N, C-alpha and C positions, 0 to 999 in steps of 0.2 A: 462577805468580809469579816474577821473575828474583828472583834469590840477591845482595845487594848485598853480600856479602862480598869483601873489598879492593880492589872498588868504587873511582877514584882523586874524588874529591869536592873543587870548589870554590866556595866561599861566601864571597861578598861582602857587607862589613854585615855580617860572620858572628860580630860579639863583642857584640849585644845583641840585643833584640826578635824582630822574625821570625827575623833570621840563624841567632840564636843557637839559638830552637828548632828550626830543620831541620835546624842540625849536630848537636843534641844527637841526635836521632833517627836524624840517618844512621848518625852514628858508633856508638851502641848497634846499631844492623843488623849492625854488622863492614865499613861501609866506611873507607874512608883519607881521612878528610879534612882540608883546609885552609882558615883562616878568614882572610879578611883587611879591616882596616880601617885608618880613619887613628890611631888610638889606639893606642897597642900595651897599655896595661897591663887595659886591659879586654878584650880579646885572650886576655893569657893568666892571666888570674882565673876567664872563662869558660872557657880550655882546661883550665885547673889539674881545673874541678869534674864534668869529666867524666870517670865510672871506665869507659871503655870498651877495648875489647880492640885497640885501635890508637889510641893517643894521639891527641888533636887539634891538627894545629900551626899554628901562627900567627902571620905577617906585614905590617908594614903595608903598607897600599895607600893608595895614592890613587888615586879611579878616573878622577879628572881630569884626570889628569896621564902623558900617555904613558912617559915615562921610571920614573913609579913602575908604572906595570902592565909594563913588559918586564921589571924586574927581578921583582918578583912572579911571573909566572909561567912565568920563565927558572927562578927557586930553584922553585918548586914542582914543576913537571918533574922536577929533580933529585930533588926528594925521595920523591914516589910515583908517576912519571912522567907518561905524557901523560893527559890529563883525559877522565875519561868522562863526569862531568855537571858543567855550571856551573850555581850558582844565581847568579843577581844578583840582591842584596838589598839591596845600598846605597842610601840616599836620606837626601833632607834634603826640610823647608819651612823655611819662614820664617812670623815671625808678622806682618808686617805682608803682608798677602796680598793688598788689594785695588788695581785699576789705580790709584786716586789715591795712595796709597800709597808703594806699592811703587816701590823704586830698581831704576836698567836693571841695577844691580850684580849684583841678587838674581834677577834674572829670570836673567841670564847662570851663576849659580852653581846655581841648580835643576836647570836645565837640564843642565850642562856634567856634574852628576851624576847626576843620575838618564835622561835619556836618551843622552846622549854616554858618558858612563861604562857604561851598557850593552853598547852598541854598540860602544865600545874591546875589553871583556873576551870579548863573543862574537867577535870579529876574533880574539882573540889563539889561542881555541881552537879555532875551525872548521877550518880547516885540517886540522888533526890528525883532528878526527872525520870528515871527507869523504875524506880516504883509510883512513882503517879502515873506512868504510862503516857507521858506530855511533856514537854521540852523542847528550847529552840536554840543550837547556837549558832553563832554567826562569827564566823573567822573573817577581819578584814586582811588579805592575806595583799597581792601586790599582779601586776601583768609579769612582774620579774621571778613570781612563783610559777609564771607559767612556759615563759621563754630567760632565757639565761642572758642576757640585756648587758652591757659592758657600762651601760649610764647607772644601774644598781650598784656595781660592784661583786668581788666575789661572795662575802660573811654574805651580804645583805641576798642575794638569790637565792644561798644556799639555805639561806633559814626560813625564807618563802615559799621554799619548793621545800623542804621537812613541815610547815604549816598546810600545803596543800595535803601532801601526804598521809599529817595526821587527822588532817579533816575527814577527808575521804575514807583513810581504814575503818577510825572510831566509828563510821557511820554507817558503814558494811556492817559493824557488830551491832549497833543500837536501832535502825531504822523502824524493824520492827516489832519496837519496844515503843516506842508510839512518840521516839523521839529524833527531832530535826537538824542536819547539822549544813551548813550552806558555808563556802568557798565563796568571798566577792573581791575581785580582781578586781582593784580601781589602776587606770593610768597614770598620768598627772595629775596632782592635785596641787592646788593652792592651800600648802599647811606649810608650818615652821621647820617641817623635814626638809626643804628646800635650803633652809641657811648651812644645810651641813654637805650641800656639791660641794666637790672638787672648784668647780666654773658659778663664782656670784651668776646668779637668775635674777633676770632685766623683769622690768616693772608690766613692760609686753609681755614676754611671756608668762609674767603669771596670769597677766589678762587672758591669756589665748586658752588655759584649758581649766581642767576641771574646780568647782569647787568642793568644800566639804557637803554643803546643801544636798547636792545632785548626788550624791553618796548614799547620804541619809535619805533621801526619798525611793531612792532604790530599796536599802535594809526596811523601812517602815512598811513598803508593799507588802518584803516577805514577811515580816512581823504579823501582817494583816490576814494572812493568806489562811483557810481551813487545815486541820490536820491532815486531811488528805492529800495534800497538796504539799509536796517536796519540790525544794530548788537546790538541786546537788551544789552549782554554782555558775557565776552569773561575772562576765566581764566588763567593764564600763570605761569608757576611754573617750578624751575627747576628739574632737575632730579634726583637730590640729597634729594629731599623731601620726605616724604613718608605720612605726614600728610595730609587730603583733597581728 
């Protein structure tokens, strides 16, 4: 297994939820972690809560904005060097999810963040990875990117299917150049995204589903694999989840 000490890691959407869970575990494994997100205060609070050998660094990042991405990755490279591992974990959903009530602006926003945002961040790190012949990109998608489920909604499912195709297609281009791309498909996870559900989620339901640390454990295992081992995709779902 690969030692993650001093590996340079970027995690988008890293201040809360799955992104934060992954950031914590990779930082505790010795990696130099930078997290990005649109809200600076949750980033700061989370980063300060992790007592790792290398303090987690943080900066504002809007994956829907080209200028923000350029500034973020330029600053990141100046702090920790070229990125070894990128985790695309930034994602949103909306409450009005059916085609009859969803506004076109909501569709554009979800696709711009979940799908195009992942593309833009991959585009920022792939040239250096290909030049070095080494690198790993992990796209945190959703079971909604494997099966269009009503629970996820029209825009979210479309964005996650796009993310699936993005990871697979780019992997076909770079897999012989030492760069690996993994699509991770979590089922229901207890994160702040649940607060966007059309119907409120009970505490009992939250207690029965996955936690961010469950997804983090899978991601860290993938990060530790030697370059000869590629995990194209992995589905992780709670035992209580019947669909898929």
